[in-house]
C-alpha positions as CSV (number, residue, x, y, z in Angstrom):
1,X,113.9,95.4,140.6
2,X,112.5,97.0,143.6
3,X,108.8,97.8,144.1
4,X,109.4,101.5,143.6
5,X,110.6,100.9,140.0
6,X,107.9,98.5,138.9
7,X,104.1,98.4,139.0
8,X,101.4,96.0,137.8
9,X,99.7,96.6,134.5
10,X,96.0,97.4,135.1
11,X,95.0,95.3,132.2
12,X,97.0,92.1,132.5
13,X,98.6,92.4,136.0
14,X,102.2,91.7,134.6
15,X,105.0,93.7,136.2
16,X,106.2,96.7,134.1
17,X,108.4,99.7,134.8
18,X,106.8,102.4,136.8
19,X,107.6,105.0,134.1
20,X,106.1,102.8,131.3
21,X,103.5,104.4,129.1
22,X,102.5,101.2,127.4
23,X,102.5,97.6,128.7
24,X,105.1,95.5,126.9
25,X,103.0,92.3,127.6
26,X,99.5,93.2,126.5
27,X,100.0,96.5,124.7
28,X,97.6,98.4,127.0
29,X,98.3,102.2,127.0
30,X,98.8,103.3,130.6
31,X,99.6,107.0,130.1
32,X,96.3,109.0,129.9
33,X,97.7,111.6,127.5
34,X,99.0,108.9,125.2
35,X,95.7,107.1,125.3
36,X,93.9,110.2,124.3
37,X,96.2,110.7,121.4
38,X,95.7,107.1,120.2
39,X,91.9,107.6,120.4
40,X,92.1,110.8,118.3
41,X,94.2,108.9,115.7
42,X,91.6,106.1,115.6
43,X,88.8,108.7,115.1
44,X,90.6,110.4,112.3
45,X,91.3,107.1,110.6
46,X,87.6,106.2,110.8
47,X,86.5,109.6,109.4
48,X,87.2,108.5,105.8
49,X,89.5,109.5,103.0
50,X,90.8,113.0,102.5
51,X,91.3,114.1,98.9
52,X,93.9,116.7,97.9
53,X,92.5,119.8,96.2
54,X,89.0,119.1,97.5
55,X,86.8,122.0,96.3
56,X,84.9,123.7,99.1
57,X,82.4,125.7,97.1
58,X,84.8,126.5,94.3
59,X,84.2,126.3,90.6
60,X,84.9,122.6,90.5
61,X,82.1,121.9,93.0
62,X,83.3,118.5,94.1
63,X,86.3,116.3,95.0
64,X,89.2,116.1,92.5
65,X,92.2,113.8,92.4
66,X,95.6,115.5,92.6
67,X,97.2,116.0,89.2
68,X,100.5,114.3,89.1
69,X,101.4,116.1,85.9
70,X,102.6,119.1,88.0
71,X,105.2,116.9,89.6
72,X,106.4,115.8,86.2
73,X,106.6,119.4,85.0
74,X,108.5,120.4,88.1
75,X,110.9,117.5,87.6
76,X,111.6,118.7,84.0
77,X,111.7,122.4,85.0
78,X,114.3,121.7,87.8
79,X,116.4,119.4,85.7
80,X,115.4,116.3,87.7
81,X,115.9,117.8,91.2
82,X,112.1,117.7,92.0
83,X,112.2,114.0,91.4
84,X,114.1,113.7,94.8
85,X,111.0,115.1,96.4
86,X,108.3,113.5,94.2
87,X,109.3,109.9,94.5
88,X,109.4,109.7,98.4
89,X,106.1,111.6,98.5
90,X,104.5,109.1,96.2
91,X,106.0,106.0,97.8
92,X,105.3,107.0,101.4
93,X,101.9,108.6,100.9
94,X,99.0,107.4,103.1
95,X,97.4,104.9,100.7
96,X,94.2,104.9,102.7
97,X,93.8,108.7,102.1
98,X,95.3,109.5,98.7
99,X,94.8,107.9,95.4
């Protein structure tokens, strides 16, 4: 590779492609925009859990867990078609945020 197509990683000094956004050797994020996005993701993750149907001044007055009964009712009402939606939603939910 020529010098125009590679550069040194600022963190570990290994050679990487000039267009690289992240170092394949040490994992350092080189692209400033991508670094900002990763920092925002980390801040959101540290902010704590988010509950579905959180009451903001409503009659409930506090945090509530999402009622899965509505999914069961929708599955029965749609003759099982809603199950195609409900199962992936349940399996791939963010377990750090939803109970």
